[in-house]
VEXMARKE-157016 format. One line per field, with one value per residue: residue in three letters; x, y, z of N, C-alpha, C in turn; residue number from 1. Coordinates in Angstrom, 3 decimals, padded with zeros to 6 digits, m for minus. Each point is the difference from the previous one (the first is absolute). Last residue first. Layout:
N
rest = (ALA; ...)
n_px = (X; ...)
n_py = (Y; ...)
n_pz = (Z; ...)
ca_px = (X; ...)
ca_py = (Y; ...)
ca_pz = (Z; ...)
c_px = (X; ...)
c_py = (Y; ...)
c_pz = (Z; ...)
nr = (NUM; ...)
This chain:
252
rest = (ASN; GLY; PHE; LEU; HIS; TYR; HIS; ALA; THR; PHE; PRO; ALA; MET; SER; ASP; GLY; ASP; TYR; PRO; GLN; ALA; ILE; GLY; ASN; LEU; ALA; PRO; VAL; SER; GLY; PRO; VAL; LYS; ASP; ALA; ALA; LEU; PHE; GLY; MET; ILE; GLY; ILE; GLN; ALA; LEU; ARG; GLY; ASN; ASN; LEU; GLU; MET; ILE; LEU; ARG; LYS; GLU; LYS; LYS; GLU; ALA; SER; MET; SER; LYS; SER; LEU; GLY; PHE; PRO; ASP; TYR; LEU; ASN; PHE; PRO; VAL; PRO; HIS; VAL; THR; ASN; ARG; PHE; LEU; ASP; PHE; SER; PRO; PHE; LYS; GLY; PRO; GLN; GLY; GLY; ARG; MET; TYR; HIS; THR; GLN; GLY; THR; ASP; ALA; GLY; SER; GLN; GLU; GLY; TRP; LEU; GLU; LEU; PHE; SER; ILE; VAL; VAL; LEU; ILE; GLN; TRP; LYS; ALA; ALA; GLU; PRO; ILE; ALA; ASP; TRP; GLN; ALA; GLU; PRO; SER; LEU; ASP; THR; SER; PRO; PHE; SER; ASP; GLY; ALA; THR; THR; MET; PRO; TRP; PRO; TRP; HIS; VAL; ASN; SER; GLN; VAL; CYS; TYR; GLY; VAL; PHE; ALA; PHE; MET; ALA; VAL; ARG; GLY; HIS; LYS; ILE; GLU; ALA; HIS; ARG; LEU; PHE; GLY; ILE; THR; ALA; GLU; ASN; SER; ASP; GLY; TRP; PHE; GLU; ALA; ASP; ALA; LEU; SER; LEU; PRO; ASP; TYR; PHE; ASN; VAL; VAL; PRO; ASN; ALA; ALA; ALA; ALA; ILE; LYS; LYS; LEU; ASP; ASP; LYS; GLY; ALA; SER; LEU; SER; THR; SER; PRO; LYS; ALA; ILE; PRO; SER; THR; THR; PHE; ALA; SER; ALA; ALA; THR; LEU; LEU; THR; ALA; LEU; ILE; ALA; PHE; LYS; MET)
n_px = (m024.372; m000.109; 002.117; 003.821; 001.445; 002.222; 001.474; 002.385; m001.278; 001.207; 004.418; 003.785; 003.988; 000.255; m003.617; m002.040; 000.074; 003.143; 002.405; 003.753; 005.160; 003.700; 003.013; 002.880; 003.759; 004.563; 000.336; m002.286; m002.828; m003.833; m005.102; m002.301; m002.318; 001.764; 004.628; 001.357; m000.443; 003.247; 004.123; 000.348; 000.931; 004.624; 003.157; 000.041; 002.031; 004.679; 001.584; m000.395; 003.216; 004.026; m000.039; 000.132; 004.120; 002.616; m001.005; 001.671; 004.309; 000.366; m001.066; 003.286; 003.270; m001.089; m002.063; m004.001; m003.712; m004.507; m003.118; m004.078; m005.058; m004.586; m001.991; 002.333; m001.949; m004.435; m002.535; m003.884; m004.514; m003.704; m004.028; m001.888; 000.239; 003.829; 003.908; 001.630; 001.979; 004.422; 003.333; 001.868; 004.881; 003.300; 003.580; 004.507; 002.944; 003.786; 001.362; 000.799; 000.615; m002.935; m002.770; m002.205; m002.469; 000.003; m001.169; m001.217; m004.187; m004.044; m000.281; m001.834; m003.797; m001.743; 000.622; m001.721; m004.691; m002.632; m000.345; m002.894; m004.615; m001.600; m000.865; m004.138; m003.694; m000.611; m002.032; m004.641; m002.285; m000.679; m003.647; m004.212; m001.146; 000.127; 002.501; 002.267; 004.068; 004.072; 001.517; 002.353; 004.660; 002.544; m001.392; m003.272; m001.502; m000.634; m004.508; m002.855; m002.684; m004.773; m004.959; m003.542; m001.722; 003.010; 004.791; 003.513; 000.442; 003.019; 003.908; 004.200; 003.804; 005.001; 003.526; 000.960; 000.511; 004.156; 003.622; m000.061; 001.278; 004.574; 001.902; m001.092; 002.134; 004.146; 000.150; m000.405; 003.878; 002.946; m000.955; 001.482; 004.567; 001.367; m001.032; 002.653; 003.972; m000.342; m000.728; 003.683; 002.821; m001.203; 001.052; 004.341; 001.003; m003.343; m004.329; m003.171; m002.216; 003.388; 005.125; 004.669; 003.574; m000.541; m001.963; 001.734; m000.266; 002.071; 002.153; 002.331; 004.122; 001.284; 000.516; 001.706; m000.614; m004.522; m001.904; 003.071; 001.314; m003.186; m000.481; 002.998; m000.793; m003.256; 001.215; 002.048; m002.704; m001.531; 003.001; 001.110; m001.687; 000.306; m002.651; m003.850; m005.655; m004.870; m005.060; m005.191; m004.995; m001.315; m001.656; m002.067; m000.110; m001.068; m004.230; m000.616; 001.786; m002.114; m003.868; 000.434; 001.238; m003.262; m002.847; 001.531; m000.413; m004.063; m000.853; 000.924)
n_py = (018.282; 003.808; 003.967; m000.602; m004.975; m004.690; m004.464; m001.190; 003.587; 004.290; 001.360; m003.828; m002.840; m003.893; m004.095; m004.403; m003.069; m000.319; m000.999; 001.457; 000.116; m000.715; m003.824; m001.011; 002.776; m000.769; m002.554; 000.779; m002.070; m002.447; 000.852; 003.796; 004.110; 002.619; 001.037; 003.321; 004.519; 001.804; 001.256; 004.078; 003.771; 000.695; 001.721; 004.558; 002.572; 000.721; 003.545; 004.334; 001.490; 001.696; 004.438; 003.525; 001.292; 002.925; 004.539; 002.424; 001.883; 004.133; 003.855; 001.764; 002.794; 004.528; 002.596; 002.225; 002.984; m000.218; m003.842; m000.634; 001.306; m002.007; m003.335; m003.368; m002.371; 000.003; 004.443; 002.464; 001.576; 001.821; 002.996; 001.509; 002.150; 002.921; 000.021; m004.400; m002.491; 001.049; m001.603; m004.592; m002.541; m003.571; m004.111; m003.116; m003.529; 000.852; 004.740; 002.821; 000.268; m001.892; m003.761; 000.721; 004.876; 004.873; 004.731; 004.560; 001.821; m000.693; m004.314; m004.081; m004.125; m003.897; m004.689; m000.965; 000.300; m003.612; m003.722; 000.261; m000.674; m004.391; m002.359; 000.660; m002.362; m004.518; m000.963; 000.036; m003.754; m003.679; 000.086; m001.322; m004.598; m002.677; m003.616; m004.329; m001.437; 001.070; m002.802; m003.880; 000.301; m000.073; m004.093; m001.859; 000.215; 004.302; 002.829; 004.130; 004.527; 002.157; 002.691; 003.534; 003.413; 002.847; m002.402; m002.380; 000.204; m000.532; m002.098; m002.842; m003.847; m002.771; m003.177; m000.682; 004.131; 002.288; m001.393; 001.257; 004.394; 001.069; m000.905; 002.910; 004.218; m000.007; m000.311; 003.933; 002.470; m001.418; 001.150; 004.254; 000.467; m001.768; 002.366; 003.706; m000.812; m000.993; 003.592; 002.595; m001.729; 000.710; 004.136; 000.544; m001.668; 001.725; m000.857; m003.147; m003.594; m001.843; m001.548; m002.545; m001.896; m001.632; m004.369; m004.884; m004.494; m001.575; 002.733; 001.785; 002.196; m000.843; m003.375; 000.554; 004.272; 002.956; 004.425; 003.068; m000.851; 001.000; 004.484; 001.607; m001.146; 002.421; 004.116; 000.007; m000.084; 004.129; 002.695; m000.458; 002.403; 005.519; 004.252; 002.211; m001.224; m000.763; 001.664; m000.206; m001.545; m003.555; m004.947; m004.869; m004.158; m000.288; m001.506; m004.546; m001.401; 001.462; m002.279; m004.135; 000.141; 001.071; m003.352; m002.661; 001.631; m000.627; m004.138; m000.740)
n_pz = (m013.573; 003.810; 001.576; 002.897; 001.672; 002.774; 002.100; 003.981; 003.629; 001.752; m001.138; m001.232; 000.676; 002.919; m000.058; 002.807; 003.933; 004.857; 005.379; 003.512; 002.792; 003.120; 000.779; m003.734; m002.057; m001.463; m004.152; m004.740; m003.017; 002.102; m000.991; m002.978; 000.157; 003.621; m000.206; m003.092; 001.232; 002.948; m001.829; m002.216; 002.577; 001.148; m003.173; m000.627; 003.369; m000.050; m002.571; 001.806; 003.117; m001.742; m001.645; 003.117; 001.830; m002.492; 000.306; 003.634; m000.304; m002.169; 002.446; 002.830; m001.870; m000.859; 004.232; 003.064; 001.526; m001.606; 000.886; 002.709; m000.536; 000.206; m003.003; m003.510; m003.911; m001.323; 001.663; 002.902; 001.333; m003.598; m002.996; m004.879; m004.572; m001.092; 003.106; 001.188; m003.497; m001.070; 002.975; 001.197; m001.377; m002.515; m000.572; m001.507; m001.869; m003.671; m002.324; m004.659; m004.922; m003.288; 001.297; 004.207; 000.348; 002.281; 003.039; 001.668; 001.704; m002.403; m002.113; 001.947; m001.215; m002.518; 001.591; 004.416; 000.521; m001.482; 002.840; 003.702; m000.802; m000.307; 003.964; 002.076; m001.698; 001.260; 004.148; 000.184; m001.647; 002.808; 002.909; m001.628; m000.112; 004.723; 003.168; 000.427; m002.323; 002.111; 003.362; m001.143; m000.451; 004.007; 003.010; 003.823; 004.360; 001.996; m001.394; m002.308; 000.859; 001.088; m000.441; m000.168; m003.249; m002.369; m000.465; 002.126; 005.648; 004.431; 002.151; m002.514; 000.015; m000.730; m001.332; m004.821; m002.396; 000.446; m002.673; m004.539; m001.122; m000.462; m004.129; m003.590; m000.414; m001.981; m004.680; m002.580; m000.714; m003.364; m004.406; m001.529; m001.188; m004.131; m003.970; m001.274; m002.357; m004.597; m003.047; m001.247; m003.271; m004.454; m001.933; m001.629; m004.288; m003.850; m003.066; m002.151; 002.345; 003.406; 000.290; 002.602; 002.932; 004.482; 000.437; m000.355; 002.145; 004.127; 004.114; 004.986; 003.493; 004.972; 003.861; 004.260; 002.147; 000.693; 000.316; m002.071; m004.461; m003.332; m001.423; m003.201; m004.486; m002.406; m001.911; m004.169; m003.795; m001.690; m002.586; m004.755; m003.907; m000.917; m001.767; m002.290; 000.065; m002.321; m000.872; 001.191; 001.396; 004.145; 001.865; 002.126; 002.398; 004.733; 001.799; 001.531; 004.188; 003.896; 001.448; 002.311; 004.526; 003.182; 001.554; 003.469; 004.361; 002.236; 001.914; 004.540)
ca_px = (000.633; m000.808; m001.154; m000.398; 000.023; m000.721; m000.603; 000.874; m000.120; m001.388; m000.431; m001.278; 000.231; 000.620; 000.997; m000.448; m000.256; m000.927; m000.371; m001.428; m000.857; m000.593; m000.808; m000.950; m001.308; 000.153; 000.118; 000.984; 000.905; 001.305; 000.526; 000.570; m000.615; m001.440; m000.239; 000.300; m001.020; m001.273; 000.126; m000.229; m001.431; m000.814; 000.180; m000.565; m001.456; m000.353; 000.301; m001.008; m001.227; 000.191; 000.098; m001.345; m000.752; 000.514; m000.510; m001.372; 000.055; 000.473; m001.088; m000.972; 000.581; m000.086; 001.117; 000.790; 001.335; 000.498; 001.170; 001.186; 001.163; 000.388; m001.085; 000.533; 001.409; 000.244; 000.547; 001.417; 000.816; 000.414; 001.107; m000.510; m001.135; m000.965; m000.295; m000.450; m001.332; m000.880; m000.221; m001.404; m000.836; m000.249; m001.432; m000.489; m000.587; m000.852; 000.431; m000.464; 001.067; 000.570; 000.552; 001.154; m000.383; 000.128; 000.381; 001.263; 001.086; m000.208; 000.558; 001.327; 000.150; m000.273; 000.536; 001.433; 000.640; m000.069; 000.870; 001.386; 000.315; 000.096; 001.281; 001.055; m000.039; 000.518; 001.443; 000.530; 000.030; 001.123; 001.227; 000.088; 000.595; m000.941; m000.479; m001.203; m001.157; m000.277; m000.599; m001.427; m000.604; m000.147; 001.285; 000.217; 000.017; 001.390; 000.699; 000.143; 001.067; 001.353; 000.710; 000.431; m001.064; m001.002; m000.961; 000.613; m000.750; m001.070; m001.215; m000.381; m001.364; m000.776; m000.027; m000.010; m001.300; m001.033; 000.223; m000.299; m001.441; m000.501; 000.533; m000.682; m001.365; 000.152; 000.228; m001.275; m000.846; 000.522; m000.496; m001.448; m000.279; 000.467; m000.863; m001.247; 000.301; 000.308; m001.217; m000.856; 000.561; m000.286; m001.423; m000.138; 000.453; 001.427; 000.494; 000.724; m000.949; m001.416; m000.678; m001.163; 000.463; 000.650; m001.019; 000.559; m000.809; 000.084; m000.984; m000.462; m000.878; 000.440; m000.626; 000.250; 001.324; 000.431; m001.121; m000.340; 001.130; 000.076; m001.085; 000.337; 001.106; m000.520; m000.755; 001.000; 000.446; m001.070; m000.151; 000.715; m000.810; 000.707; 001.078; 001.252; 001.041; 001.022; 001.160; 001.045; 000.579; m000.331; 001.063; m000.347; 000.384; 001.352; 000.000; m000.683; 000.727; 001.200; m000.327; m000.478; 001.098; 000.863; m000.672; 000.117; 001.339; 000.099; m000.326; 001.055)
ca_py = (m001.037; m001.170; 000.410; 001.367; 000.760; 001.271; 000.145; m000.557; m001.456; m000.176; 001.105; 000.499; 001.136; 001.107; 000.570; 000.983; m000.649; 000.849; m000.437; m000.306; 000.210; 001.327; 000.137; m001.114; 000.533; 000.828; m000.794; 000.781; 000.600; m000.636; m000.479; m001.331; m000.581; m000.144; m000.974; m001.333; m000.365; m000.214; m001.239; m001.072; m000.067; m000.430; m001.442; m000.636; m000.026; m001.072; m001.266; m000.250; m000.409; m001.347; m000.958; m000.198; m000.800; m001.367; m000.532; m000.445; m001.211; m001.066; m000.332; m000.786; m001.312; m000.799; 000.161; m001.211; 000.252; 001.302; m000.163; m000.405; 000.777; 000.906; 000.917; 000.890; m000.170; m001.437; m000.526; m000.301; 000.279; m001.317; m000.099; m000.351; m000.931; 000.214; 001.410; 000.652; m000.525; 000.477; 001.440; 000.275; 000.418; 001.439; 000.229; 001.192; m000.291; m001.192; m000.938; 000.230; 000.534; 001.169; m000.451; m000.874; m001.407; m000.601; m001.412; m000.222; 000.253; 001.315; 001.013; 000.405; 001.186; 001.246; 000.045; m000.246; 001.161; 001.122; m000.305; 000.133; 001.417; 000.611; m000.415; 000.715; 001.407; 000.090; m000.191; 001.186; 001.085; m000.266; 000.337; 001.459; 000.460; 000.370; 001.378; 000.127; m000.515; 000.904; 001.205; m000.283; m000.084; 001.352; 000.509; m000.061; m001.434; m000.415; m000.603; m001.466; m000.434; m000.011; m001.264; m000.624; m000.900; 000.819; 000.672; 000.173; m000.530; 000.891; m000.080; 001.360; 000.199; 001.085; m000.030; m001.371; m000.611; 000.622; m000.378; m001.432; m000.184; 000.419; m000.937; m001.289; 000.153; 000.193; m001.303; m000.728; 000.637; m000.359; m001.334; 000.012; 000.695; m000.823; m001.179; 000.427; 000.389; m001.201; m000.799; 000.738; m000.227; m001.381; m000.035; 000.654; m000.921; m000.054; 001.155; 000.895; 000.773; m000.376; 001.267; 000.042; 000.436; 001.302; 001.052; 001.217; 000.297; m001.087; 000.360; m001.249; 000.305; 001.109; m000.227; m001.405; m000.160; m001.371; m000.781; 000.465; m000.274; m001.448; m000.376; 000.540; m000.798; m001.307; 000.203; 000.160; m001.343; m000.719; 000.471; m000.877; m001.151; m001.264; m000.209; m000.163; 000.899; m000.669; m000.459; 001.010; 000.197; 001.324; 000.980; 001.157; m000.271; 000.471; 001.405; 000.245; m000.633; 000.769; 001.283; m000.217; m000.481; 001.143; 000.831; m000.716; 000.213; 001.421; 000.103; m000.597)
ca_pz = (m000.790; m000.317; m000.790; 000.320; m001.239; 000.012; m001.331; m001.030; m000.006; 000.429; 000.853; m000.513; m000.888; 000.724; m000.893; m000.979; m001.287; m000.736; m001.350; 000.088; m001.165; 000.028; 001.206; 000.134; 000.392; 001.197; 001.239; 000.757; m000.978; m000.033; 001.284; m000.248; m001.198; 000.190; 001.073; m000.504; m000.977; 000.682; 000.755; m000.961; m000.275; 001.129; 000.188; m001.187; 000.145; 000.938; m000.664; m001.020; 000.684; 000.543; m001.100; m000.536; 000.970; m000.121; m001.254; 000.255; 000.811; m000.871; m000.917; 000.759; 000.289; m001.221; m000.937; m000.149; 000.537; m000.455; m000.870; 000.752; m000.418; 001.081; 000.386; 001.033; 000.354; 000.088; m001.230; m000.105; 001.185; 000.480; 000.956; 001.333; 000.003; m001.080; m000.250; 001.235; 000.302; m001.060; 000.149; m000.296; 001.122; 000.172; m000.176; 000.701; 001.298; 000.100; 001.026; 001.361; 000.829; m000.665; m001.278; 000.232; m000.063; m001.323; 000.021; m000.693; 000.950; 000.591; m000.888; 000.423; 000.829; m000.721; m001.363; m000.001; 000.614; m000.944; m001.141; 000.436; 000.195; m001.324; m000.583; 000.723; m000.420; m001.356; 000.083; 000.665; m000.979; m000.913; 000.720; 000.046; m001.250; m001.066; 000.157; 000.822; m000.721; m001.115; 000.579; 000.173; m001.334; m000.545; m000.471; m001.437; m000.304; m000.207; 001.123; m000.039; m000.892; 000.552; m000.211; 001.245; 000.461; 000.687; m000.869; m001.304; m001.150; m000.439; 000.821; 000.325; m000.496; 000.612; 001.461; 000.511; m000.290; 000.828; 001.397; 000.136; m000.016; 001.319; 000.990; m000.118; 000.507; 001.445; 000.621; 000.007; 001.016; 001.317; 000.306; 000.217; 001.255; 001.114; 000.158; 000.631; 001.386; 000.771; 000.178; 000.926; 001.333; 000.376; 000.350; 001.300; 001.029; 000.271; 000.745; m000.881; m000.808; m000.035; m000.295; m000.894; m001.316; 000.151; m000.025; m000.607; m001.185; m000.994; m001.015; m000.609; m001.135; m000.838; m001.302; m000.348; m000.616; 000.280; 000.524; 001.344; 000.879; 000.221; 000.909; 001.320; 000.540; 000.407; 001.237; 001.051; 000.349; 000.675; 001.378; 000.921; 000.357; m000.141; 000.949; m000.704; 000.485; 000.779; m000.757; 000.043; m001.324; m000.509; 000.124; m000.817; m001.367; m000.238; m000.398; m001.266; m001.097; m000.264; m000.609; m001.356; m000.821; m000.281; m000.998; m001.266; m000.518; m000.347; m001.413; m000.797)
c_px = (000.205; 000.746; m000.853; m001.272; m000.564; 000.143; m000.792; m000.550; 000.817; m000.311; m001.431; m000.503; m001.286; 000.171; 000.582; 001.135; m000.517; m000.186; m001.080; m000.497; m001.442; m001.047; m000.733; m000.901; m001.038; m001.335; 000.087; 000.156; 001.074; 000.987; 001.329; 000.626; 000.467; m000.646; m001.483; m000.306; 000.210; m001.069; m001.278; 000.171; m000.312; m001.473; m000.934; 000.124; m000.671; m001.510; m000.363; 000.213; m001.110; m001.248; 000.116; 000.006; m001.398; m000.729; 000.469; m000.644; m001.398; 000.057; 000.389; m001.175; m000.991; 000.542; m000.186; 001.091; 000.930; 001.429; 000.625; 001.262; 001.283; 001.273; 000.387; m001.044; 000.410; 001.436; 000.278; 000.378; 001.495; 000.998; 000.270; 001.170; m000.560; m001.248; m001.115; m000.453; m000.589; m001.436; m000.964; m000.306; m001.436; m000.888; m000.287; m001.475; m000.569; m000.517; m000.933; 000.457; m000.406; 001.062; 000.646; 000.607; 001.240; m000.358; m000.032; 000.457; 001.367; 001.102; m000.122; 000.624; 001.462; 000.275; m000.109; 000.629; 001.524; 000.709; 000.009; 000.961; 001.462; 000.346; 000.201; 001.366; 001.103; 000.057; 000.638; 001.524; 000.544; 000.123; 001.225; 001.274; 000.145; 000.713; m000.893; m000.494; m001.296; m001.239; m000.315; m000.724; m001.503; m000.619; m000.193; 001.404; 000.207; 000.116; 001.438; 000.854; 000.097; 001.007; 001.428; 000.704; 000.381; m001.165; m000.951; m000.896; 000.722; m000.723; m001.158; m001.353; m000.446; m001.373; m000.912; m000.227; m000.097; m001.342; m001.094; 000.139; m000.404; m001.511; m000.520; 000.453; m000.712; m001.358; 000.187; 000.165; m001.346; m000.837; 000.564; m000.519; m001.492; m000.312; 000.437; m000.910; m001.277; 000.274; 000.265; m001.287; m000.797; 000.512; m000.395; m001.455; m000.138; 000.330; 001.484; 000.525; 000.692; m000.799; m001.479; m000.491; m001.158; 000.555; 000.624; m001.041; 000.477; m000.794; 000.020; m001.135; m000.350; m000.978; 000.491; m000.567; 000.332; 001.339; 000.414; m001.083; m000.302; 001.132; 000.078; m001.056; 000.391; 001.098; m000.526; m000.671; 001.060; 000.415; m001.065; m000.222; 000.692; m000.858; 000.592; 001.179; 001.321; 001.037; 001.037; 001.224; 001.003; 000.725; m000.425; 001.048; m000.382; 000.467; 001.393; 000.135; m000.630; 000.796; 001.245; m000.266; m000.420; 001.163; 000.869; m000.664; 000.214; 001.358; m000.094; m000.306)
c_py = (000.454; m000.995; m001.200; 000.420; 001.396; 000.712; 001.293; 000.206; m000.507; m001.495; m000.132; 001.127; 000.564; 001.243; 001.254; 000.461; 000.963; m000.592; 000.889; m000.356; m000.432; 000.184; 001.323; 000.140; m001.105; 000.526; 000.839; m000.673; 000.868; 000.624; m000.732; m000.500; m001.429; m000.736; m000.231; m001.067; m001.417; m000.485; m000.335; m001.364; m001.083; m000.129; m000.505; m001.518; m000.636; m000.127; m001.185; m001.312; m000.314; m000.503; m001.429; m001.008; m000.302; m000.935; m001.439; m000.552; m000.560; m001.337; m001.147; m000.395; m000.894; m001.407; m000.906; 000.201; m001.197; 000.266; 001.331; m000.067; m000.357; 000.799; 001.009; 001.012; 001.066; m000.272; m001.485; m000.362; m000.166; 000.229; m001.446; m000.100; m000.202; m000.874; 000.225; 001.428; 000.705; m000.448; 000.540; 001.498; 000.211; 000.291; 001.476; 000.226; 001.192; m000.198; m001.198; m001.092; 000.308; 000.677; 001.151; m000.564; m000.884; m001.468; m000.571; m001.440; m000.243; 000.371; 001.399; 001.065; 000.291; 001.263; 001.385; 000.133; m000.168; 001.235; 001.147; m000.256; 000.181; 001.478; 000.658; m000.339; 000.801; 001.442; 000.190; m000.067; 001.278; 001.105; m000.207; 000.446; 001.520; 000.522; 000.389; 001.439; 000.289; m000.464; 001.019; 001.182; m000.214; 000.010; 001.422; 000.490; m000.221; m001.509; m000.344; m000.511; m001.520; m000.445; 000.097; m001.323; m000.736; m000.836; 000.852; 000.794; 000.282; m000.586; 000.859; 000.025; 001.391; 000.093; 001.019; m000.056; m001.432; m000.678; 000.562; m000.438; m001.447; m000.199; 000.336; m000.967; m001.352; 000.211; 000.121; m001.334; m000.717; 000.606; m000.523; m001.378; m000.063; 000.658; m000.847; m001.195; 000.395; 000.332; m001.205; m000.754; 000.768; m000.304; m001.395; 000.011; 000.617; m001.022; m000.181; 001.243; 001.003; 000.972; m000.315; 001.421; 000.203; 000.527; 001.386; 001.117; 001.254; 000.262; m001.044; 000.328; m001.292; 000.214; 001.027; m000.306; m001.440; m000.241; m001.422; m000.861; 000.417; m000.350; m001.475; m000.391; 000.483; m000.853; m001.329; 000.211; 000.046; m001.381; m000.780; 000.380; m000.877; m001.164; m001.378; m000.232; m000.299; 000.997; m000.627; m000.568; 001.140; 000.251; 001.318; 001.078; 001.131; m000.261; 000.511; 001.444; 000.326; m000.598; 000.802; 001.316; m000.145; m000.407; 001.190; 000.788; m000.724; 000.265; 001.442; 000.107)
c_pz = (m001.440; m000.867; m000.430; m000.723; 000.290; m001.334; m000.107; m001.401; m001.177; 000.118; 000.506; 000.899; m000.596; m000.857; 000.648; m000.906; m001.060; m001.391; m000.617; m001.402; 000.266; m001.093; 000.090; 001.214; 000.216; 000.511; 001.270; 001.361; 000.656; m000.953; m000.162; 001.300; m000.249; m001.167; 000.231; 001.046; m000.525; m000.980; 000.749; 000.665; m001.018; m000.329; 001.096; 000.078; m001.209; 000.140; 000.891; m000.716; m000.992; 000.710; 000.526; m001.140; m000.526; 000.962; m000.202; m001.274; 000.250; 000.738; m000.916; m000.872; 000.743; 000.233; m001.209; m001.054; m000.148; 000.465; m000.416; m000.859; 000.698; m000.323; 001.073; 000.466; 001.001; 000.405; 000.175; m001.434; m000.206; 001.128; 000.401; 000.963; 001.398; 000.076; m001.012; m000.258; 001.210; 000.241; m001.050; 000.062; m000.471; 001.204; 000.269; m000.320; 000.736; 001.420; 000.064; 000.949; 001.419; 000.864; m000.772; m001.285; 000.090; 000.060; m001.411; m000.014; m000.643; 000.993; 000.595; m000.870; 000.296; 000.801; m000.636; m001.370; m000.032; 000.557; m001.001; m001.151; 000.379; 000.104; m001.360; m000.581; 000.686; m000.485; m001.374; 000.092; 000.614; m001.034; m000.888; 000.710; m000.021; m001.246; m001.178; 000.145; 000.742; m000.762; m001.095; 000.648; 000.085; m001.394; m000.514; m000.324; m001.500; m000.154; m000.364; 001.152; 000.010; m001.046; 000.532; m000.161; 001.277; 000.497; 000.820; m000.941; m001.317; m001.216; m000.488; 000.711; 000.434; m000.649; 000.660; 001.503; 000.505; m000.223; 000.907; 001.460; 000.172; 000.074; 001.395; 001.086; 000.012; 000.657; 001.507; 000.713; 000.114; 001.113; 001.317; 000.403; 000.324; 001.342; 001.184; 000.263; 000.735; 001.460; 000.895; 000.293; 001.054; 001.397; 000.461; 000.457; 001.381; 001.080; 000.285; 000.683; m000.925; m000.859; m000.207; m000.225; m000.979; m001.314; 000.099; m000.121; m000.729; m001.274; m001.117; m000.958; m000.722; m001.159; m001.013; m001.381; m000.370; m000.679; 000.380; 000.641; 001.437; 000.956; 000.339; 001.032; 001.395; 000.635; 000.530; 001.356; 001.086; 000.433; 000.747; 001.448; 001.029; 000.469; m000.164; 000.927; m000.686; 000.499; 000.919; m000.706; m000.032; m001.317; m000.595; 000.203; m000.935; m001.423; m000.313; m000.446; m001.333; m001.140; m000.336; m000.699; m001.441; m000.895; m000.373; m001.111; m001.313; m000.640; m000.466; m001.480)
nr = (252; 251; 250; 249; 248; 247; 246; 245; 244; 243; 242; 241; 240; 239; 238; 237; 236; 235; 234; 233; 232; 231; 230; 229; 228; 227; 226; 225; 224; 223; 222; 221; 220; 219; 218; 217; 216; 215; 214; 213; 212; 211; 210; 209; 208; 207; 206; 205; 204; 203; 202; 201; 200; 199; 198; 197; 196; 195; 194; 193; 192; 191; 190; 189; 188; 187; 186; 185; 184; 183; 182; 181; 180; 179; 178; 177; 176; 175; 174; 173; 172; 171; 170; 169; 168; 167; 166; 165; 164; 163; 162; 161; 160; 159; 158; 157; 156; 155; 154; 153; 152; 151; 150; 149; 148; 147; 146; 145; 144; 143; 142; 141; 140; 139; 138; 137; 136; 135; 134; 133; 132; 131; 130; 129; 128; 127; 126; 125; 124; 123; 122; 121; 120; 119; 118; 117; 116; 115; 114; 113; 112; 111; 110; 109; 108; 107; 106; 105; 104; 103; 102; 101; 100; 99; 98; 97; 96; 95; 94; 93; 92; 91; 90; 89; 88; 87; 86; 85; 84; 83; 82; 81; 80; 79; 78; 77; 76; 75; 74; 73; 72; 71; 70; 69; 68; 67; 66; 65; 64; 63; 62; 61; 60; 59; 58; 57; 56; 55; 54; 53; 52; 51; 50; 49; 48; 47; 46; 45; 44; 43; 42; 41; 40; 39; 38; 37; 36; 35; 34; 33; 32; 31; 30; 29; 28; 27; 26; 25; 24; 23; 22; 21; 20; 19; 18; 17; 16; 15; 14; 13; 12; 11; 10; 9; 8; 7; 6; 5; 4; 3; 2; 1)
């Protein structure tokens, strides 16, 4: 579960770095119109809801279309992370992996502990391994894809599209599958079906974000989520601390 929280924090931080490319000259209204269409398809009751007027903003002095591309990509990415987190929380609460966790033969933390406490109980070296993998995936997602003609999501590219590992596979080390669509099932999928599945993914991601934060709140503050009173496992640590609450990377 905290693997997904770390991913959320890393993706949010790195996404604030934009590429130094001139603003596009295309119509700025098209991006917001896209948001309205997506909102109507995702939830016709709520429809387009933007109380902070983010869809009219120009982050970091960039164009409005680049800003909307950033916002769309951020929502899709964080929704995916939240779905992993929600499922991971449920699994870690009920399943104890039977194989050794370390080469020394140490077992995985007991399910008697909350998922947050299980993260605290694993070795620091394991946490660093997870952090390095997440960092690689984030860098690959932000910088790769140009070799296949993929455009950055802030420069007119498709928000939420993660590049293949073909370049890495051919130049560095073979990897068995791509992160997105590893079996190529979407190749014959119609544009209408892809659009429908994107809306489904958005809605599931939004629900998952609410769900995982509900679990964290219920564990940290007993009674804060009445629906989880019989499920929550009290946790007195810091759910947002990747190592410890007062961890310093380079000492005090």
